[in-house]
Kinemage of the C-alpha trace (Angstrom):
@kinemage 1
@onewidth
@group {chain A} dominant
@subgroup {mainchain}
@vectorlist {calphas} color= white
{ca met a 1} P 0.000 0.000 0.000
{ca met a 2} L 1.182 3.464 -0.911
{ca lys a 3} L 1.905 5.801 1.931
{ca leu a 4} L 0.786 9.380 1.268
{ca val a 5} L 2.532 12.361 2.747
{ca ser a 6} L -0.041 14.670 4.319
{ca gly a 7} L 0.799 17.532 1.902
{ca his a 8} L -0.012 15.348 -1.099
{ca ile a 9} L -3.332 13.885 0.009
{ca ile a 10} L -5.511 16.781 -1.309
{ca pro a 11} L -4.033 16.711 -4.848
{ca phe a 12} L -4.343 12.907 -4.838
{ca ile a 13} L -8.048 13.092 -3.859
{ca cys a 14} L -8.738 15.749 -6.535
{ca leu a 15} L -6.931 13.723 -9.197
{ca ser a 16} L -8.814 10.574 -8.190
{ca ala a 17} L -12.174 12.362 -8.301
{ca phe a 18} L -11.335 13.756 -11.737
{ca gly a 19} L -10.409 10.254 -12.910
{ca leu a 20} L -13.770 8.938 -11.746
{ca leu a 21} L -15.642 11.762 -13.478
{ca leu a 22} L -13.682 11.543 -16.749
{ca pro a 23} L -15.910 8.908 -18.412
{ca ser a 24} L -19.032 10.992 -17.828
{ca leu a 25} L -17.268 14.144 -19.052
{ca ala a 26} L -16.216 12.339 -22.232
{ca gln a 27} L -19.833 11.750 -23.221
{ca ser a 28} L -21.442 14.613 -25.060
{ca thr a 29} L -24.973 15.696 -25.710
{ca thr a 30} L -26.179 16.224 -29.245
{ca leu a 31} L -29.492 17.944 -29.717
{ca ala a 32} L -31.265 16.926 -32.890
{ca gln a 33} L -32.989 19.692 -34.754
{ca leu a 34} L -36.773 19.427 -34.846
{ca ser a 35} L -38.371 18.820 -38.203
{ca leu a 36} L -40.917 21.325 -39.460
{ca ala a 37} L -43.700 18.839 -38.653
{ca gln a 38} L -42.378 18.491 -35.088
{ca leu a 39} L -42.273 22.276 -34.704
{ca val a 40} L -45.858 22.583 -35.972
{ca asn a 41} L -47.050 19.844 -33.607
{ca ser a 42} L -45.219 21.366 -30.628
{ca ala a 43} L -46.454 24.907 -31.162
{ca gln a 44} L -49.880 26.001 -29.996
{ca thr a 45} L -49.843 28.905 -32.452
{ca val a 46} L -47.873 29.726 -35.606
{ca val a 47} L -47.976 33.374 -36.641
{ca his a 48} L -46.600 35.699 -39.290
{ca ala a 49} L -45.946 38.892 -37.333
{ca arg a 50} L -44.145 42.235 -37.118
{ca ala a 51} L -42.158 43.274 -34.036
{ca leu a 52} L -43.422 46.518 -32.515
{ca gly a 53} L -40.884 46.860 -29.715
{ca ser a 54} L -39.226 45.199 -26.733
{ca ser a 55} L -38.709 45.948 -23.076
{ca cys a 56} L -36.890 44.158 -20.293
{ca val a 57} L -38.357 43.297 -16.916
{ca trp a 58} L -37.292 41.567 -13.715
{ca arg a 59} L -39.291 38.460 -12.880
{ca asn a 60} L -38.408 36.017 -10.105
{ca gly a 61} L -34.815 37.251 -9.942
{ca glu a 62} L -34.194 36.981 -13.702
{ca ile a 63} L -34.204 39.449 -16.555
{ca trp a 64} L -36.700 38.779 -19.336
{ca thr a 65} L -37.141 40.491 -22.696
{ca val a 66} L -40.787 40.989 -23.632
{ca thr a 67} L -41.386 41.732 -27.319
{ca thr a 68} L -44.762 42.900 -28.609
{ca phe a 69} L -45.787 41.664 -32.062
{ca arg a 70} L -48.628 42.701 -34.352
{ca ile a 71} L -50.082 39.574 -35.943
{ca leu a 72} L -50.219 39.764 -39.729
{ca glu a 73} L -51.582 36.210 -40.184
{ca asn a 74} L -52.412 33.203 -38.024
{ca trp a 75} L -51.111 30.037 -39.679
{ca lys a 76} L -52.050 27.706 -36.840
{ca gly a 77} L -54.379 28.401 -33.945
{ca ser a 78} L -55.599 31.864 -33.177
{ca ser a 79} L -54.227 34.808 -31.296
{ca ala a 80} L -55.051 38.356 -30.355
{ca pro a 81} L -54.133 41.087 -32.869
{ca glu a 82} L -51.081 41.797 -30.690
{ca val a 83} L -49.128 39.327 -28.559
{ca lys a 84} L -46.287 39.615 -26.064
{ca val a 85} L -43.520 37.021 -26.350
{ca trp a 86} L -41.277 36.374 -23.344
{ca met a 87} L -37.637 35.307 -23.768
{ca ile a 88} L -35.123 34.938 -20.957
{ca gly a 89} L -32.244 37.399 -20.877
{ca gly a 90} L -31.863 41.073 -21.639
{ca gln a 91} L -30.494 44.227 -20.085
{ca ile a 92} L -31.793 46.497 -17.347
{ca asn a 93} L -29.589 49.497 -16.605
{ca arg a 94} L -26.046 48.147 -16.286
{ca ile a 95} L -27.056 44.546 -15.598
{ca met a 96} L -27.049 42.272 -18.614
{ca ser a 97} L -28.204 38.677 -18.826
{ca tyr a 98} L -27.114 36.975 -22.042
{ca val a 99} L -28.647 33.612 -22.894
{ca pro a 100} L -27.204 31.981 -26.029
{ca gly a 101} L -29.875 30.974 -28.497
{ca ala a 102} L -32.590 33.279 -27.138
{ca pro a 103} L -33.854 35.267 -30.142
{ca arg a 104} L -34.016 39.066 -30.037
{ca phe a 105} L -36.049 41.274 -32.374
{ca arg a 106} L -35.804 44.786 -33.798
{ca pro a 107} L -38.863 47.041 -34.108
{ca gly a 108} L -40.383 46.680 -37.578
{ca glu a 109} L -38.802 43.274 -38.159
{ca glu a 110} L -41.074 40.719 -39.811
{ca val a 111} L -40.956 37.111 -38.578
{ca val a 112} L -42.762 33.782 -38.487
{ca leu a 113} L -42.956 32.456 -34.926
{ca phe a 114} L -43.937 29.073 -33.510
{ca leu a 115} L -45.404 29.937 -30.114
{ca glu a 116} L -46.331 27.971 -27.014
{ca pro a 117} L -47.449 28.943 -23.520
{ca thr a 118} L -44.977 28.789 -20.657
{ca his a 119} L -45.805 27.333 -17.230
{ca thr a 120} L -46.822 30.865 -16.183
{ca gly a 121} L -49.202 31.249 -19.145
{ca asp a 122} L -47.013 33.717 -21.059
{ca leu a 123} L -46.069 33.056 -24.681
{ca ser a 124} L -42.591 31.906 -25.651
{ca ile a 125} L -41.009 30.613 -28.845
{ca thr a 126} L -41.004 26.853 -29.376
{ca ala a 127} L -37.384 25.645 -29.470
{ca trp a 128} L -36.203 29.284 -29.533
{ca gly a 129} L -34.105 29.684 -32.707
{ca glu a 130} L -35.699 26.703 -34.382
{ca gly a 131} L -39.127 28.277 -34.013
{ca thr a 132} L -37.967 31.693 -35.267
{ca phe a 133} L -37.944 32.521 -38.979
{ca arg a 134} L -36.762 35.945 -40.194
{ca val a 135} L -38.648 37.374 -43.184
{ca arg a 136} L -36.975 39.589 -45.748
{ca phe a 137} L -38.176 40.782 -49.120
{ca asp a 138} L -36.115 39.442 -52.032
{ca ala a 139} L -36.372 42.119 -54.755
{ca arg a 140} L -34.800 39.849 -57.363
{ca ala a 141} L -37.364 37.093 -56.745
{ca gly a 142} L -40.111 39.640 -56.109
{ca glu a 143} L -41.347 37.914 -52.967
{ca pro a 144} L -40.696 37.586 -49.233
{ca arg a 145} L -38.346 34.799 -48.127
{ca val a 146} L -37.694 33.224 -44.735
{ca thr a 147} L -34.630 31.881 -42.996
{ca gln a 148} L -34.693 29.917 -39.760
{ca asp a 149} L -32.525 31.383 -36.972
{ca thr a 150} L -30.637 28.096 -36.650
{ca ala a 151} L -29.673 28.115 -40.351
{ca ile a 152} L -26.106 29.063 -39.511
{ca leu a 153} L -25.617 26.090 -37.179
{ca pro a 154} L -24.877 22.686 -38.709
{ca glu a 155} L -26.361 19.588 -37.074
{ca phe a 156} L -24.019 16.704 -36.229
{ca asp a 157} L -25.124 13.329 -37.565
{ca ala a 158} L -23.534 10.863 -35.131
{ca thr a 159} L -24.303 7.850 -37.345
{ca gly a 160} L -22.245 9.175 -40.242
{ca tyr a 161} L -19.925 11.374 -38.153
{ca val a 162} L -20.637 14.362 -40.385
{ca phe a 163} L -22.197 17.778 -40.021
{ca gln a 164} L -25.259 18.432 -42.125
{ca his a 165} L -27.605 21.343 -42.648
{ca ser a 166} L -31.292 20.496 -42.257
{ca glu a 167} L -32.599 23.966 -41.533
{ca ile a 168} L -34.811 26.186 -43.613
{ca lys a 169} L -32.857 28.841 -45.461
{ca asn a 170} L -34.108 31.352 -48.029
{ca trp a 171} L -37.467 29.662 -48.611
{ca pro a 172} L -40.316 31.636 -50.168
{ca leu a 173} L -42.703 32.676 -47.384
{ca arg a 174} L -45.617 31.080 -49.269
{ca val a 175} L -43.791 27.715 -49.306
{ca leu a 176} L -43.232 27.801 -45.534
{ca lys a 177} L -46.904 28.660 -45.017
{ca leu a 178} L -47.948 25.771 -47.274
{ca arg a 179} L -45.676 23.324 -45.407
{ca val a 180} L -46.986 24.487 -42.025
{ca lys a 181} L -50.584 23.990 -43.177
{ca glu a 182} L -49.713 20.543 -44.609
{ca ala a 183} L -48.033 19.518 -41.347
{ca glu a 184} L -51.088 20.720 -39.444
{ca gly a 185} L -53.363 18.713 -41.715
{ca gly a 186} L -55.039 21.759 -43.239
{ca tyr a 187} L -54.767 23.427 -46.578
{ca val a 188} L -53.922 26.841 -47.949
{ca gln a 189} L -56.213 28.844 -50.223
């Protein structure tokens, strides 16, 4: 049996604990991106909307950004003409809370949002960036197009050990609307 000098016992215990934890640290978590059908099924409401403005508030010791949207169209479910969407993080005075992946919106910005109620009854975005689609008008194509917020992030396919892109990027707005209605089991006029 090895005899430990009292000055070396703490480093030995720390090194041993790290050795025991190493296998669990070596495992990683991969989050699979939701399909459009999964997003539609998860969301209570899908809306085409315009951001009117945002404000930050304290709630239960956390900063939240509350953005008000004017609804241009309801694609799934129904909503009031204006809705408030709550996302964690924001800035109040000199205190900033940054939460990676929590979408932020500029006044006047047009978006398609997949919304669901939180446990407090407020509205939030289903799967955050996955449920956020930015709308921009493509003058060359002569129509609005949408890009999912997660379009810049590749998804890792563990079976093939490759990164792939399965997001929605630069789709015509009408095509996204059609696909949402198809996934919901409805139709578009």
